[in-house]
C-alpha positions as CSV (number, residue, x, y, z in Angstrom):
1,M,3.1,42.0,-40.5
2,T,3.0,42.1,-44.3
3,R,5.6,40.8,-46.8
4,R,6.7,41.8,-50.3
5,N,8.2,39.7,-53.0
6,L,10.8,40.9,-55.5
7,G,9.4,40.0,-58.9
8,L,11.3,38.0,-61.5
9,T,11.8,39.9,-64.7
10,P,9.9,39.0,-67.9
11,R,13.2,37.9,-69.4
12,L,13.6,35.3,-66.6
13,F,10.0,34.2,-66.9
14,V,10.7,33.3,-70.5
15,L,14.0,31.7,-69.7
16,L,12.6,29.5,-66.9
17,G,9.0,29.0,-67.9
18,V,8.1,29.7,-64.3
19,L,5.5,32.2,-63.4
20,A,6.9,33.1,-60.0
21,L,8.1,36.0,-58.0
22,V,11.6,36.1,-56.6
23,A,12.8,36.7,-53.0
24,A,10.5,37.4,-50.1
25,A,11.2,40.0,-47.5
26,C,9.2,41.3,-44.6
27,S,7.8,44.9,-45.1
28,S,7.2,47.5,-42.5
29,S,4.8,46.9,-39.7
30,D,1.9,48.9,-41.3
31,D,-0.9,47.2,-43.2
32,T,0.3,47.6,-46.8
33,T,3.1,46.1,-48.8
34,T,4.2,47.2,-52.2
35,T,5.6,44.8,-54.8
36,A,8.1,46.4,-57.1
37,G,6.7,45.0,-60.3
38,A,3.5,45.2,-62.2
39,A,1.1,45.3,-59.3
40,A,0.8,46.0,-55.6
41,T,-0.7,43.7,-53.0
42,T,-3.0,45.0,-50.2
43,V,-3.0,42.7,-47.3
44,A,-5.3,44.8,-45.1
45,P,-7.6,47.7,-45.8
46,T,-5.9,51.0,-46.2
47,T,-6.9,54.5,-47.1
48,Q,-3.8,55.0,-49.2
49,P,-3.8,53.6,-52.8
50,P,-0.7,51.6,-53.8
51,P,1.9,53.5,-55.7
52,D,2.0,53.4,-59.5
53,T,4.9,51.0,-60.2
54,T,4.6,51.5,-63.9
55,E,6.3,54.9,-63.7
56,A,9.8,55.3,-65.2
57,V,12.6,54.7,-62.8
58,S,14.6,57.7,-61.8
59,D,17.8,58.5,-63.7
60,E,19.7,58.9,-60.4
61,P,20.7,55.5,-59.2
62,I,21.1,54.1,-55.7
63,V,24.7,53.1,-55.5
64,V,25.7,50.1,-53.4
65,G,29.4,50.1,-52.7
66,G,31.8,47.4,-51.6
67,S,34.4,44.9,-52.6
68,L,34.8,41.2,-53.6
69,A,37.8,39.0,-54.0
70,L,37.9,39.2,-57.8
71,T,41.5,38.0,-57.7
72,G,43.7,36.2,-55.2
73,G,43.1,33.0,-53.2
74,L,39.4,33.7,-52.5
75,A,38.5,34.5,-56.0
76,P,37.0,31.1,-57.1
77,T,34.4,31.3,-54.4
78,A,33.9,35.1,-54.5
79,A,32.9,34.6,-58.2
80,I,29.8,32.8,-57.0
81,H,28.9,35.9,-54.9
82,K,29.5,38.1,-57.9
83,V,27.1,36.1,-60.1
84,A,24.5,36.1,-57.3
85,G,24.7,39.8,-56.6
86,D,24.7,40.7,-60.3
87,L,21.6,38.5,-60.9
88,F,19.8,40.0,-57.8
89,V,20.5,43.6,-58.9
90,E,19.5,42.9,-62.5
91,T,16.3,41.3,-61.4
92,L,15.6,44.1,-58.9
93,N,16.0,46.8,-61.5
94,E,13.9,45.0,-64.1
95,S,11.2,44.7,-61.5
96,G,11.1,48.5,-60.8
97,G,14.3,49.2,-58.8
98,L,14.5,50.3,-55.2
99,L,12.4,53.3,-54.0
100,G,11.7,54.0,-57.6
101,R,15.3,54.2,-58.6
102,T,17.7,51.9,-60.3
103,V,20.4,50.2,-58.2
104,V,24.1,50.1,-59.2
105,W,26.6,47.6,-57.7
106,E,30.0,47.4,-59.1
107,P,32.3,45.8,-56.4
108,L,35.9,46.7,-56.4
109,D,38.7,44.0,-56.2
110,D,40.0,43.6,-52.7
111,E,42.5,41.0,-54.1
112,S,41.5,38.6,-51.2
113,V,43.4,41.0,-48.8
114,S,41.7,42.2,-45.6
115,D,43.5,45.5,-45.4
116,Q,42.6,46.2,-49.1
117,A,39.0,45.5,-48.3
118,A,39.0,48.0,-45.4
119,A,40.6,50.6,-47.6
120,I,38.0,50.1,-50.3
121,Y,35.1,50.5,-47.9
122,E,36.6,53.6,-46.5
123,R,37.0,55.0,-50.0
124,V,33.5,54.2,-51.3
125,I,31.8,55.6,-48.1
126,S,34.0,58.7,-47.4
127,E,35.1,59.7,-50.9
128,D,32.6,58.2,-53.4
129,G,29.5,58.8,-51.2
130,V,27.7,55.5,-51.9
131,D,24.2,55.2,-50.6
132,L,24.5,51.6,-49.2
133,I,27.1,48.9,-48.8
134,M,27.2,45.1,-49.2
135,G,29.8,43.1,-47.4
136,P,32.6,41.3,-49.2
137,Y,33.4,37.5,-49.3
138,G,35.4,35.8,-46.6
139,T,35.9,36.1,-42.9
140,G,39.0,38.3,-42.9
141,T,37.8,40.8,-45.4
142,I,34.3,41.0,-43.8
143,T,35.8,41.6,-40.4
144,A,38.1,44.3,-41.6
145,A,35.4,46.1,-43.6
146,M,33.0,45.9,-40.6
147,A,35.2,48.2,-38.6
148,V,34.9,50.8,-41.3
149,A,31.1,50.3,-41.5
150,E,30.8,50.8,-37.8
151,R,33.0,53.9,-37.8
152,E,31.0,55.4,-40.6
153,G,27.6,54.3,-39.2
154,F,26.6,52.3,-42.2
155,V,24.2,49.3,-42.2
156,Y,26.4,46.3,-43.0
157,P,24.8,43.2,-44.5
158,H,27.3,40.3,-44.9
159,H,27.1,36.6,-45.7
160,T,30.2,34.4,-45.0
161,A,32.0,35.6,-41.9
162,S,32.6,32.8,-39.3
163,L,34.0,34.6,-36.2
164,T,30.6,35.2,-34.8
165,Y,31.7,36.0,-31.3
166,V,33.7,39.1,-32.3
167,Y,30.9,40.9,-34.2
168,T,29.4,43.4,-31.7
169,Y,28.5,46.2,-34.2
170,A,24.8,47.0,-33.7
171,C,24.1,47.4,-37.4
172,H,25.8,44.4,-38.8
173,F,23.4,41.9,-40.3
174,P,24.7,38.4,-41.0
175,T,23.2,35.8,-43.3
176,W,25.8,33.1,-42.7
177,P,23.2,31.0,-40.8
178,T,25.3,29.4,-38.1
179,G,24.0,31.1,-35.0
180,L,26.1,32.9,-32.5
181,E,27.6,29.7,-30.9
182,T,28.7,28.1,-34.2
183,N,31.3,26.0,-32.3
184,I,28.5,24.2,-30.5
185,T,25.5,24.2,-32.8
186,N,27.2,23.3,-36.1
187,P,29.1,20.2,-34.9
188,N,26.1,18.9,-33.1
189,L,24.0,19.1,-36.3
190,V,26.7,16.9,-37.9
191,Y,26.7,14.5,-35.0
192,D,22.9,14.3,-34.8
193,A,23.0,13.2,-38.5
194,L,25.5,10.5,-37.6
195,E,23.3,9.3,-34.8
196,E,20.4,9.3,-37.2
197,S,22.3,6.9,-39.5
198,G,21.9,4.2,-36.8
199,N,25.6,3.6,-37.1
200,P,27.4,6.4,-35.2
201,P,31.2,6.3,-35.0
202,E,33.1,5.0,-31.9
203,T,36.4,6.6,-33.0
204,I,36.9,10.0,-34.7
205,A,39.8,12.0,-36.0
206,F,40.0,15.7,-36.5
207,V,41.9,17.4,-39.3
208,M,41.6,21.2,-38.7
209,N,42.7,24.0,-41.0
210,E,44.4,26.7,-38.9
211,F,42.1,29.3,-40.5
212,P,40.5,31.2,-37.6
213,G,36.9,30.2,-38.5
214,T,37.7,26.4,-38.6
215,Q,39.7,26.7,-35.4
216,Y,36.7,28.3,-33.8
217,I,34.6,25.4,-34.9
218,G,37.1,22.9,-33.5
219,Y,38.0,24.5,-30.2
220,G,35.7,27.4,-29.5
221,P,36.6,31.1,-29.0
222,P,40.2,31.9,-27.8
223,D,40.6,32.2,-24.1
224,S,37.4,30.3,-23.5
225,D,36.4,27.0,-22.1
226,A,33.3,26.8,-24.3
227,G,34.9,24.1,-26.5
228,G,33.9,23.1,-30.0
229,A,33.6,20.1,-32.3
230,I,36.3,18.1,-30.5
231,S,34.9,18.4,-27.0
232,E,31.3,17.9,-28.3
233,A,32.4,14.6,-29.8
234,E,33.9,13.5,-26.6
235,K,30.7,14.3,-24.8
236,R,29.0,11.7,-27.0
237,G,31.5,9.1,-25.9
238,W,33.4,9.0,-29.1
239,E,37.2,8.4,-28.8
240,V,39.4,11.1,-30.5
241,V,42.2,9.0,-32.0
242,A,43.9,11.8,-34.0
243,E,43.9,15.6,-33.8
244,I,45.8,17.2,-36.7
245,N,46.1,20.9,-37.4
246,F,47.5,22.2,-40.7
247,P,48.4,25.7,-42.0
248,T,46.1,27.3,-44.5
249,G,47.6,26.7,-48.0
250,T,49.1,23.4,-47.1
251,S,50.3,21.6,-50.3
252,D,51.9,18.5,-48.9
253,W,49.1,16.2,-47.7
254,A,51.1,13.0,-47.5
255,P,52.1,13.2,-43.8
256,I,48.5,14.0,-42.8
257,A,47.1,11.1,-44.9
258,A,49.7,8.8,-43.3
259,E,48.7,9.8,-39.8
260,I,45.0,9.3,-40.6
261,K,45.6,5.9,-42.0
262,A,47.6,4.9,-38.9
263,A,44.8,6.1,-36.6
264,D,42.2,4.4,-38.9
265,P,39.1,6.2,-37.4
266,D,35.5,5.4,-38.0
267,F,35.0,9.0,-38.9
268,I,37.1,11.9,-40.1
269,Y,36.0,15.5,-39.2
270,V,37.8,17.8,-41.5
271,G,37.8,21.6,-40.7
272,A,38.2,22.2,-44.4
273,I,37.9,25.3,-46.6
274,G,38.1,25.4,-50.3
275,V,39.9,22.4,-51.8
276,D,41.4,21.1,-48.5
277,G,39.0,18.1,-48.6
278,T,39.8,17.3,-52.2
279,N,43.5,17.4,-51.5
280,L,43.2,15.2,-48.5
281,L,41.1,12.6,-50.4
282,V,43.7,12.6,-53.2
283,A,46.5,12.0,-50.7
284,L,44.5,9.2,-48.9
285,D,43.8,7.5,-52.2
286,A,47.5,7.6,-53.1
287,I,48.1,5.3,-50.1
288,D,45.1,3.1,-50.7
289,Y,43.0,4.4,-47.9
290,A,39.3,5.3,-48.2
291,P,37.5,6.9,-45.2
292,R,34.7,4.9,-43.7
293,G,33.0,8.2,-42.8
294,H,34.0,11.8,-43.4
295,F,32.8,15.4,-43.1
296,Y,34.2,18.7,-44.6
297,Q,33.3,22.0,-43.1
298,W,33.2,24.6,-45.9
299,P,34.5,22.8,-49.0
300,A,34.5,23.8,-52.7
301,P,31.6,21.5,-53.6
302,G,32.5,20.8,-57.2
303,P,36.0,19.7,-56.6
304,L,34.9,17.6,-53.6
305,L,32.4,15.8,-55.8
306,G,35.1,14.9,-58.2
307,A,37.6,13.7,-55.6
308,P,38.4,10.0,-55.2
309,N,36.4,8.1,-52.6
310,S,34.1,11.2,-52.0
311,E,31.0,9.1,-51.9
312,G,29.4,9.5,-48.5
313,A,31.1,12.7,-47.6
314,F,29.1,15.1,-45.4
315,S,29.1,18.8,-45.4
316,V,27.0,21.8,-44.4
317,T,24.6,23.8,-46.6
318,T,21.6,26.2,-46.5
319,W,19.9,25.3,-49.8
320,E,20.2,22.6,-52.4
321,P,18.5,22.3,-55.8
322,H,16.1,19.5,-54.9
323,S,12.8,19.0,-53.1
324,P,11.6,20.3,-50.6
325,F,13.6,23.5,-51.4
326,T,12.5,23.5,-55.0
327,D,8.9,22.9,-54.1
328,D,8.6,26.7,-53.8
329,A,8.3,28.0,-57.3
330,E,9.9,31.3,-56.4
331,A,13.0,29.7,-54.9
332,A,13.2,27.2,-57.8
333,A,13.2,30.0,-60.3
334,I,16.0,31.8,-58.5
335,S,18.0,28.5,-58.5
336,E,17.6,27.9,-62.2
337,A,18.4,31.5,-63.1
338,F,21.5,31.4,-61.0
339,S,22.7,28.2,-62.5
340,A,22.3,29.6,-66.0
341,A,24.1,32.8,-65.0
342,A,26.9,30.8,-63.3
343,A,27.4,28.7,-66.4
344,D,27.6,31.9,-68.5
345,A,30.3,33.2,-66.1
346,G,32.3,30.0,-66.5
347,I,31.9,28.8,-62.9
348,P,32.5,25.0,-63.0
349,Y,29.9,24.1,-60.3
350,T,26.7,25.9,-61.0
351,A,24.4,24.6,-58.4
352,F,22.6,27.2,-56.3
353,E,23.7,26.0,-52.9
354,A,25.2,27.4,-49.7
355,Q,27.4,30.2,-51.0
356,A,24.9,31.5,-53.6
357,S,21.9,31.2,-51.2
358,V,23.5,33.2,-48.4
359,S,24.6,35.8,-50.8
360,W,21.1,36.1,-52.2
361,A,19.7,36.3,-48.6
362,A,22.1,39.2,-47.8
363,W,20.7,41.2,-50.7
364,Q,17.2,40.4,-49.5
365,V,18.0,41.7,-46.1
366,L,19.4,44.9,-47.5
367,I,16.4,45.6,-49.7
368,A,13.9,44.7,-47.0
369,G,15.6,47.2,-44.7
370,V,15.5,50.0,-47.2
371,E,11.9,49.3,-48.2
372,G,10.8,48.8,-44.7
373,A,12.3,52.1,-43.6
374,G,11.2,53.7,-46.8
375,S,14.5,55.6,-46.7
376,L,18.2,55.5,-47.3
377,D,18.9,56.8,-43.8
378,Q,21.3,54.3,-42.3
379,Q,19.9,54.4,-38.7
380,E,16.3,54.0,-39.9
381,I,17.3,51.0,-42.0
382,C,19.2,49.5,-39.0
383,D,16.3,50.1,-36.7
384,W,13.8,48.5,-39.1
385,L,15.9,45.4,-39.4
386,L,16.3,45.1,-35.7
387,N,12.6,45.2,-35.2
388,N,11.2,43.1,-38.1
389,E,11.6,39.6,-39.4
390,V,12.9,39.1,-42.9
391,E,11.8,36.2,-45.1
392,T,14.8,35.1,-47.1
393,I,15.6,32.2,-49.4
394,I,17.4,30.4,-46.5
395,G,14.5,30.9,-44.0
396,T,13.1,33.5,-41.6
397,I,15.7,35.8,-40.1
398,D,14.8,37.7,-36.9
399,F,17.9,39.6,-35.9
400,D,18.4,39.4,-32.1
401,P,20.5,42.2,-30.6
402,A,20.9,40.0,-27.5
403,Q,22.7,37.4,-29.7
404,Q,24.8,40.0,-31.6
405,N,22.2,40.0,-34.3
406,Y,22.3,36.2,-34.9
407,Y,19.2,34.2,-34.9
408,G,19.7,30.5,-34.4
409,D,21.4,27.9,-36.6
410,L,19.7,27.4,-40.0
411,T,22.3,25.0,-41.3
412,K,21.4,21.8,-43.0
413,I,23.6,18.7,-43.4
414,K,24.2,17.3,-46.8
415,Q,25.9,14.2,-48.0
416,I,27.2,12.9,-51.4
417,Q,24.9,10.0,-52.3
418,E,25.2,8.4,-55.8
419,G,27.5,11.1,-56.9
420,V,25.4,14.2,-56.0
421,F,24.9,16.3,-52.9
422,V,21.5,15.8,-51.1
423,V,20.3,17.2,-47.8
424,V,19.9,14.4,-45.3
425,S,19.3,16.2,-42.0
426,P,17.2,17.7,-40.4
427,S,14.6,15.3,-41.8
428,E,12.1,18.0,-42.8
429,F,14.7,19.3,-45.3
430,A,16.0,16.0,-46.5
431,A,15.7,15.1,-50.2
432,P,12.9,12.6,-50.9
433,G,14.0,9.2,-49.5
434,A,17.4,10.5,-48.4
435,E,18.8,9.6,-44.9
436,P,22.2,9.9,-43.4
437,Q,24.4,6.9,-44.3
438,L,27.5,5.8,-42.5
């Protein structure tokens, strides 16, 4: 199998001072791969010359439709996906486009509302006649739009949906790298890191947002005895001393903080989204309580770093801007370019980490499918993706229909150490000298 790289633009070469290509994706299973840039790479002998990539790009663009939460409660995080997508498309076009044509992506505002997202995808497919689609941000909107994609037969790449067990559409392609059984694999990655610290907890408290994705992490699928983070902790012999569920959007954290202080666990597992973790730490600090150990599922990383007593906090990630991730010049160039674009967009925390990296990977999947198929035919793209690996910035993805197109858990565990996030587990992805500390 051959692979192609999406070239960085000359403008980004100058900006970064890095002579690198961006984004790798597996090509079709024949012997040649074409790089959409200044040159083509031949991996094996072929009787066909590479295409002339210096030709002018067609005036007729390839339109990618979709939505993002440009306003509403999901907007602060969706802004990261907007920057990542804009940068990817800009880089793609300056590198020669897709199938010799420019790509246009102008997501509509779903206002963080699931029904609005579904309506937008129906419109752009049925009325606007877009060529391709890219999934929105957030579990609810992704799930709602997926039903439209399935009904219309569109390939559906998406990046942040957490209800893995409900996604049975044959042509959905996730890059939220948690595997199909997130409720088992994700907590155990955290627990393995705690064991690696040499000082695992004996008592643990759970504080779980009632958001469907975090409830799935904590308890497993509804009407199932599969269990989740709580039962997996009990299997390790840890005593659960508190189990607190709170509504999404909770503003009064004082009662939760008081209950945690009374339980005084060795470790707090917070099924957090957004600023839940920050709010909890502020409330705990107000009653003079600092966690001995703590984990936050899907936090806003910038606010968490600035929260009181956040040193030592664990979370999940896919990519962090340090070695060994930045040892790859291509990936390092993407990271630097994103950080610059995020700063220009006014995003407070500009690191290329979990949200940005899975967004970038979703675009890599879409482009790999189109180029592998050599076509905009939805079924041909779907079939290619189901039968070929894709090299992405977060790792190799091999969509498995037997696993509802999931492919194992590529999650890494990071921890705040000396005021910055560093990956600490698995060890092969850890920052130099970094180990889990508890």
